[in-house]
N, C-alpha and C positions, 0 to 999 in steps of 0.2 A: 830198875824201872819201878816207878810208883804208879799205882792206879788210884785215882781219887774219884769219888762220887758224892753228889749232894743233890738235894731238891732245889729248884729255884722258884721263887714266887713270881709269877708273870700275871699282871692284872688282865682283865678281859682283852684278848688280843685285837679284836675289832676287825678280823678278817677271816673268812671261812677257808681254813686250810683244807677242808674236806673237797673243795673245788679241785685240789691238786692230787690228793691221794688220802686214804685212810690215815689218821693221825699216827697210828702205831707202825706205819710203814715209812714215816719221814724222819730223816736225820738232818740236823744242823751241824755244820762243820766249820771250825776255825782252828788255825795252826799258829804256833809261835816259833820264831826262828831267830838266829843271830845275825841275819842279813838277807839280801834280796836274791842271791844266786845260790843254788844248791851245791855247786862245786866247791865253793869257798865258805859256806855258812852251815851251821848246825840246826837241825830240827829238833827242838827240845820238848815240845808239847804238842799233842793232838787232842783237841777237845771237841766233844760232840754233845748236842742236846737232843733228847728223845722223850717220847710220851709213853708213860707206862703207869698202869693202875691209877688213872685219872690225875696224873701229876706230870710236871716236867722235870726231868733230871738232867744234871750235867755229869758227864763222865770224861775224865781227863787221864791220858797216858803221859807220864812225865819221865823224861830221861835224866837220871841222877848224874850220869856222865855222858861225854860226847860219844862214847862207844855203844850207847844203848839206842841209837837211832833206829836200827833195824828192828829191834824188839818192839818199840812202841808202834812202828808201822805195821808189823805183823799182827799185833794185838787189835789195832784199829780195823784192819781189813777182816780179821776173824769176826769182829763184832758186827760188821755191816751186812753179813750174809743174809739175814732175815728182813732187810729193808729194800725198798724199791726207789726211793727218791732222796736226793741229796741236796739240801738248800745251803747256800753259802753267800758271802759277800765279796765280790770281785775274785771268787775263787777260780774262775776260768783263766784269769791272768796270773794269779800267784799261787794259791793253796794247792790246786790240783796238779799243775806242772811241777811245782816243787817236790811234792810227794812222789810223783812218777819219776822224777830225775833221781831221787834218793832210791827208789826201787831198782832202777837201773844200775846205780852205783853199787848196791849190795846184792844184785842178781836175784831180787825177789820177784815172784810171778804174779804180781797183783796189777789190776786195771780197775778202772771205774765203769767198765762196760755194763755191769749189771745194775747201775744206778742211774736214774734219770736226773740230770742236773738242772737246778734252777738258780741263776745268779741274780740275787736281788739288785745289785749294783747295775748289771746290764739291763735290767727291766726298768729301772727308774732313770738312769743317765740320759736317755734320748729326750726326756721331758723336763730336764733340769731348768732350762730357761723359762719354760711355761710355769713351772712351779716357783719361779723367782728364787732359785737356790744359788748361792755363790759357787758351790762344788757339790760333789756327791759323795764326800767322805761319810763314813758311818756315823760319827759323832755329829756331823752337820745335820744329817737326817734325823738323828735322835733329837737334836735341839729343835728342828722344824716341827717335831711332833710334841715338844715339851717334855721330853724324857730326861731325867737327871740320872747321872752315874754315881755309884759309890767309889768306883776305881778312879784314881787321879792321874795314873801314869799313862804314857803312850808306849806302843810297842818298842820304839826305838830306845826309850829311856830304860827299858827293862833288859836290854842286852847285857849291859854291864852287871846288872843284878844277877843274871844267870851265870855269867862268867865267874863272878865272885862265889856264887853258891857252889859251882863245881869244886872250887879250891877249899871252900869253908862252908859246908851246908848248915843252913840255919832255918828254923820254922818260919821266921819272919819273912825271908826271902821267898821260900816256897809259897807262902800264903799271898804274897804280892804277885808273883807270877801266875798263880792259879786264879787269883781274883780278876786280873786283867782279862784272862782268857774267858772266864765264866761271865764276866760283864759283856764281852763282845758277843757271846752266844745269847745271853738274855736280851741284849740290845737288838739283836737280829730278830728275835721273837717279837719284840715290841714295835719294830719298824715294819713289820708285815703289812699293816694297813696301807702302806705305800703301794703295794701291789694293786690296789684299787685303781690307782691311776694307770697303771699298765693295762688293766682290764677295760678301763674307760676307752682307751685308744685301740684296743685290739679285739673287743667284743662289741656287739651291737646293743645299743639301748633299746628300751621298749617304749614306743610312743603310747602315751596315755590319751592325749588330746592334741588335735591338729586343727588349727583354724587360721583364717585370714583376718588381718586387722589393718584398718586405716589410721594414719596418723599425719600430723602436720609438722614439718621441720621448723627450725628457728626463723626461716624466711616466710613461713606461712604456706609453703608449697605441700600439696597433699601427696602421700606416698602410701603404698601398700606393702605389707610384710606377711610372712607366714610365721606363726608362732607355734612351737611344738613343746609340749610338756612331756617329759620323759621319765621313766624309771631307769636308773643307772645299773650296769652290771654288778657293781659292788659299791657299798657305801663309802663315800670319800671321808678321810679323817679330818681334812681341813677344807673349807670352801675354796672353789676354784673358779675363775672367770677369765675370759679372754675375748678378743675381738679381732677380726680380720676381714678385708674385703666387703665391709658392710654387714657382716654376720656377727652375732653376739652369742656367747655361751656363758651360762652360769650353772655351776653345780654345787649342791650342798647336801651332805649325807647321801641319801639314795635318790634324790630328786634333781632333775635337771631342766633348764629351759634353753631353747634355741630361738633365735629370732633371725629370719633370713629375708632379704629383699625379695619382693614379688613384682614382676614387671608385666603390665598389660600394654602391649605394643606390637607392632609389626616387626617380625624377624625373618631371616632368610635361611632356608636349607639348601646347602650346596651339594650338587651332585659330583661325585668323584671322577666319573668317566666322561668328562666334558666333551671329548671328541665325538661322542655319539649324540650330541645335542645341538640344536639350533637356539639361538637367542632371538627373542622377539622384542626389538627396541620400543615399539609402540605400547606393548603390554608389559614391558619390563619383567619378563619371565623367561625360562627356558623350557623347551619341550623336546622330547626324545624324537630322533629322526624317523623312527617307525611310524609315528602318528603326525608327521609334519607335512605329509604329501598335500594336504588341503590348503596349506598356507602358501600364498604367493611368494616367489623367491625374493621379490623386492622388499618384503616385510620380514626377512629372517636373515640372519648371518650365522656363520659358524660361531658356536659358543666358545668362550675362553674359561679358564678356571675362575676368573673374577666375576663373571656374569652368568655362570651356570647354576642358577638358583630358582627356587619358587619362593614366593612370599606368603606369609601367613600371619594374620592378626589373631593373637591369642594371649594366654597367660603363661609366663615362663619363670623358671627358677634357675639360678646359676649353678654351674658345676665346674670343678677344677680338673678333673679327668673325664674321660668319656664314660661316665657311670650309666647314663641312660641314652638310648637312641630312639629315634633320630635326634641329633643335636642341631641347634640353630645358632646363628651368629648374626650380629648387626651388619657387618661387612666382612668381606673376604680376609682382610688384613687384621681384623679384630681378634685379639687373643682370648677375649672373653667368650665362653661357651655356655649355652643354655639348653634346657630341655622343656618341653611343653607339659603343663600341669593339666592333664586330661581328666575328664570325669571318671574314667576307669582307675586312674591312679589314686584318686581321692579315696577310693574304697579299699585300697590295698595297704594295710598297715605295715606289712613286712617291707614294702618298698620304702616307706617313710623311715623305718628303722635303718635301712641301708643308707638312705640319703642323710640321716642324722649322723651316723658314723662317719660318713664321707666329710661332712662339714666340721665336726670335731677334730677330725685328723688334720684337715686344712688348716684350722686355726692353730693347733698345736705346732704344725710344721712352720707357720709363719713366725713363731717365736724362736725357733731354732735356726731358720734361715730367712732372716728379715730382708 
């Protein structure tokens, strides 16, 4: 077994890792194998990156022969004892199961239970379409951020290099194998700003300014909208914009803007327990049976689900789940749901933060499920 260690130069990461854990408690992991299945393939390198003495280091355990797998696994787990978080790229699907299957094969007593895992791939992949990415391979994400690699090999191309190395060891082959792994680890550090998109969709932005605005469309019709100026949870590495259901979002660095249609009209609130209500056709409203004794029977009928409502003229905002209650609709069969923008709500910034997160998530979902 060989143990390799080197410092790596990583420019300003652009993402606050301290949101996850203290830097000295975080490990980055990447492994190199001769195939996809542990039973029929060899694990020949385990590489990690970690923060020590104000620098990023890469440490790699390399199996000189096929028989040294258990040795590099034991060395790796011994090193992890003082860490709490493990960051990887698609490790939930490949790296971690592969290592654990090898542990089972060699009857090694190791697990990842003491390490909280963060899979960069799983945090970015759900938003691939919104980010206009063709796929979520690590090299694709690096290119998205304008990152260039020194390594020119793929993991698959290096399999034959390792097999040749086992038969005839050379420094050139070892350097090629180590460089690819080190570049994967350095690339992982450099794509960390992509976690800002995960934060955008999973944490609430902070509204700085909320105001109503009137505008005219191309036909000259007058409309009203709500404009929210936001501080985003984490600065975005690349600008992002999207639109869905009349709503528009734009984010750049730590600033965001949301534009949402605002409706001034009469809408209906539907009572769920319509059997306890009468409908008054002349007044086009429903009233509870407990207060209907004063109404002549000829002016009332048993309410149905479709006419068991009260009407209200007010200002409304759309919602795509029942975020705020009571919720209103234009008609019983209408799939669009709204809530009233009350004077009380206008004073509650936390509610607007919740609403902003709701809209951003809806817009992102529309790109995934158009």
